[in-house]
N, C-alpha and C positions, 0 to 999 in steps of 0.2 A: 466577362470569362463567367462560364458556366462550368458545374461537374458535371464531367462525363463517363466516366469508366471506375470501376471498382476493381480492384483484387486484393482476394483475402490468401493471405502466408499461415499457416499453424504450424511453429516450427517449437523444437523439441531440443530444450538447452541438454549438454551431457550431463550424465554422473558424478555427483549427486545429486541433481536436479535443483541447487537452490533458486528460488523464484517459483516454482511452481512445474508441473509436469511439461507443458506447454504455454506457449505463448503467444496470442492472436495478434498477430499485427495488417493491418489493414492501408493497403494504397491508394490514394485519391487521384486522379488524374483530370485537368481541366482541357476544355475545347484551345485553350492557347495553349496547352501541351508542358503545365505546370505540372509537378507532382509533390503530393505532400505525404505524409505516413503518421500514422495512428494507431496506438495500441487500443482492443478491446480485453479489458481483465472483466472475465465474467464466468463463474464455474456451476452455476446452478444446473447448466445441461453441457452436456456433449460437446465438444468443437464442430462433429459435423452436425446438430441442431444451432451449433450458435452462428454458423455458417450463413444459412439458409435464414435465420432472424436478422443480421449484417444486411445481406442479400436484398431484403424485403423493406427494413428500415431508409436502405439507403433508394432503393428503387421506388420506394411511395412517398420518401417526405425530402431528399434532395438530391437526385439525381436532376440535371438540367437545371438548379438554382446557383445565385450566386453565392458563391463560398461565405462572402460577407454575412447576407442572409442565419446570422447565428441564431438571432433569437426567435426570426420564425419558423428554422428549421426545427429548435428544441422544442418550440410551442406545439407542432404537428407531433412530433414522435411522442412528446408526453401527453399528448388530449387525445387523439386520434382513435377511433376503436371506442366510442364514449368511455373513456378511462380518467382523465387528466387527476393522475394521482403517482404515487414512483412505483413503478415497474423495473423492479433490480433488472432483468433480461436486455430487455428494450432499452434502458437507459444506458446498460453495459455495451449494446452493440452502439446506439448514437453515441458514446463520451468517444471513442474510438477513431468513429468518422470524423466527427466536431473535431477534435484535437487533429487531424489531418485537414480538417478546413484552415486551422487558424497556419500551422506547420503551409501551406499553400500561400494565404494572404502576406506572412513576413517574408517568403520566398518571392511573390509581388512587388511586392514595395522594398525589398532589400534591405530589411529591419527585421531584427530579433521579434520575436511574438511578444515576448518581455514588452517589447519598447510601441507596441497596438494595445496591450490594456494596462498602462498607467505608467511605465517605463521602471525608470534603474530604484529600485528603494533599498534593496537588499546589494551593493557589489559582490558581494558571497553570502551564499546560504551555507548551514552548518549542516554537516550531515553527522547521521550513527549509523552507526552497525550492530546488525547481528551477530553474536556471536557464535563463530562458526569453528567446526573442528581445525587443530594444528596439524603438519604434515606429523609429527612423531605422538598424534594422539589416536584411537583407538573407535573411529566411527560411533560401535556399540555403544559401550562406556560414557563417551564425552556428555551423552545430554545427562548424565546421573552425578555426573561429578564435579563437585564445588572448585576440586584443583587444580581441574584440569581449564576449566571457566574461567578460576580466575588467572592461569598461563594466557587463557585465550582474550583476556582482557588487557593483560598486560601491555599484548602484543599490539591489541589497538591502540591504547595508548601511545605507544612508541612510534607510531605511523599517523597521529596527528588528531583522532578522535577523541571528542570531550567528551562524548555519550555512545553508552554501550547498551544494548539491548536480550535480552535472556528469558524463555520460560520455563521454569522446573518444575511447574507447578501440579504436572502432570497432563493427561487427555481431553480430550475435549471431544465429545461423540453426541451423534444424534438424538440422543436420550433428554438433551438440554440441563438445565442443569443440577449442578449434583452438589453434597456437601463433603468439603477435601475429607481424603485421610487425613490422620493425623502426620503419620510418615509424610506427604506431600507438602505439608508446613514445617515441619520441622527440614525437609530438604531444600523448600525454597527459601529458608531463614539461615540453612551454613551456604547457600548461591551468593547472598547478598551479603552474609559475615567474609567467607572468602576475597570475593570482588573486590567490595569496600577496602580490606584491608593489604589488596592488591594496588589498586590504583589511588586509593586516598581520593582527597579531592580534585583529583585528576580529574576525572571524565565524574559524567554522570549516571545513575542507576538505572535503567528504563526498563520495569519490573511487567512481563509480557503475560498478560493469560488469555484465553481466545471465547466468552463469555461464558464456561463452562461451569461454573456455581450460583450455586443458590444466593440469595441476600444476603440469607445470613451468613452462609458459607465464605462467601467474598471477605462479608466481615470480620470475620475470623483470620483468613486470612491478611487481610490487607495490615488489618492490627499487628501484627507478628510482625509484621516488617518495616514495619514505622520508625523505628530504632536505625537503621541504616540510610533513612532518608531518599529514597527511590523519589527520580523525579515525576513519574508517573505509575499507577494501574489499570493497565491496559486492559478495558473490555472485558469487564471482571464478572460482568453476567450475560445471557442472551440479550445482542442488542436489539432486540425488539422491544425490552417494556424500561423506556425512560424514568418512566416516577419511581420503580425498584431502583435501577441504577442512584436515583439520586438519593436514595437512602443509604447508601454505599455510600456516596460522596461526602454527607454527610456526618458519617458516623469513621468513618477512617481519615486520616491527617495525612493521608498522599493526595496529590492531584488524581483523578479518576480521568483516563481520555477513552475516546473511541471515536468509529467512527470507516474503519477499513470495508463494514458490510453495509453501509447505509447510504441511500443514495439522495439525490436532489436537496434543495432545502428545505421541500417541506418534510424530511425527517432530519435535517443538523437544527431546523429552527426549534421544532421538540425537541432535540436535548438540551440546547440550552435554554427556553424556557423554564424546560424541568428543572435546572440547576443540575442536570447530571453528571458532564461531566466541564474543565474548564478547559483542556485541552484536544481541540477537533483532527481528526487523522482522516479525510478521502482520499482514495484511490484515486486518481483524476480517471483511470480508464472504466469506473464503474457508476463515479456519484455523480456523472452530468458533464462533464469536460469542464473547460477549461475556465469558460466565462460565466460558467454556474457556480463554479466551486471560488470563483471572485465574488460572487455575490456574497456565497457564505460566509468567504473571510471578512469580508462588511459585517454581515450580522453577528460574526464573534468577535469584533471589533466593538461593538457595540455593549456585550454582554463580557467585555475585557478579557477574554477567551483567550487560545492564540491554535496559530496551524498547526500541524507536523505533518505535511502528508506522507505517505503510505504508500508502502513496496512490496510488494509482493507479486514481482510479474518481471517484463524484461525493460530494457532500458530506452522506450522509446515513449512508455509513459514516466519514467524515471525523468526523462528531456522536459515531458510536460507538467510534473511536477517540479520542474529546479523553474520554469520562468513565472509558475505562479509564484514562489516563494520570495523572488528577485521582485518581486511587484507589489510585495501585501507589506503594510505596517506593521502587524500582529505574525509572524513568523518566526517557531519555535525553531524547527530544526527540520530533515527531512532525511527520510531513511534511505538507504543506499545499502547494492548490495554489488560486490565486486567480486567478478570472479573473471575469467578469462574470455567466454562466449557471451557479456554483457557486453566486455570490453571490443570483440572483435568485431561487432553485430553492428556500432554505430562508428568502427575508423578509429575507436579511441579519440571521437571526437568532444564528448563532455568528459572531465575524470576528477574524481575526487584528490585536490591538492591540500597536504596537512589538516585534514579534516575537513575543509570547506571544500564548494565546489564555485567554482567562480563565475560571473556571470554570463552567458554565454555572447556571444557578439555577431554569429555569422546570422545569417539570414535565414526565417522560420524557428522549430525547433532546435539549427544550431547543430543538425549531426548528421552525419554522414549512412545511411543503412546499405550494409552490406547486404543485397537481396542475392546474391550469388551462395551466402553461407544459411542463410535463412532457409531458403527451397532443400538446400545439402542435408537437414536434420530436422525431418520431416516426424510427426508426431503417427505414432503406427499403432500405440494403448489403447483400450477401452476407458481408462478412471479418469474421473475429473480434477481439474487442476488441483484441487485439494480436495479431501476429502475426510470426510467425520468418520468417526473408530463407531462403529454396533457395538462392542460389550461396554458394560456400565466400569465404574471407576473400581481399578480392585485397591480393596480393603485391607487384603491378605499379605499380597508380594510384591507393591509397591506397583507406582506407571513409571513410563515412560514416554515422553515427547520428544520427536527426531526433526525437531527444527522444520519443521513441514515436507521436510524433503522426502520420496516416494524413500520406502525401507530397504536399506540394504540387503535385509531376508528376501525381498520378495523379486 
């Protein structure tokens, strides 16, 4: 069996765009006619440029190869071009293609992917969700309203979720770390207080940030949140400085998590060695794929750390995250995004049930991709999957972060 054909679909989820402006799906077909699906979570270049990178990685390192040879193809992509170091764009391309190889192998053997990477360790995967506006909420006001956030959290708990994520601490900008405005700290405390009062001990609070603070600023904010006992303080400073992040972890009595912007075991190992985080959040469509993150899970296990796969993409990456989660002993939980488009794109083949995702049993990734639906929603914009704000933190009028979706005002 050899890898033969590649097809790439860039699909745009309907407004408001939970999961990003577009998702890059890859479809691989072997010379024996087996098809596998993957998803490339890459946002550092636009989709046209990324398509070219994906094609180059496939044709240069994977075409004509047996899809079983995951390690060989990874080393080619990681090392060629005289690199042998993490490259976010190249590994984003390889990751989606690697996921598709596992889908092929599972289908060829009539087994789910998790059965090929260690079997069932967890019969179900604990899911968490971001807090999104309810139908009665104003889409602009929601992001700065502790009361609306508490209502959304109550709704999530009623649907079975035991953990909810929110990030009211203001914008992440291209300028790097900043000192939070006092109003941002006050608003963050108000969100934690309102949500904790609404859900009690029925759900963990997951405090999201996006690397936007200085070390000192992150410590100030984190210490202000300690009375509400969040389960994690997510990526409090820019992700490229694990030694400074370790200072935050040592100064704040909330577990630090990080990983959505990291790739390969090289970067995750440095985080663990520095003591920068005890919860790792890889995005499997960017971090090197399923096999590479199985290795990272083993590294984390040695450091008594847990895995919480990240999702701000489509349901194909989500499926890969779930199979990894099923197979590892140090799983904490996995992010999920429930929208009709996410569900319809994989024809409801994997779903959250009372806050947990049952281990998939169908061959491969266990999903059926609606290719016609994906092609019917092409991406026509010129923005990146996610974009950094250019303006600095507003210390006068306050700040609002709109949940990662394109602004409804744009």
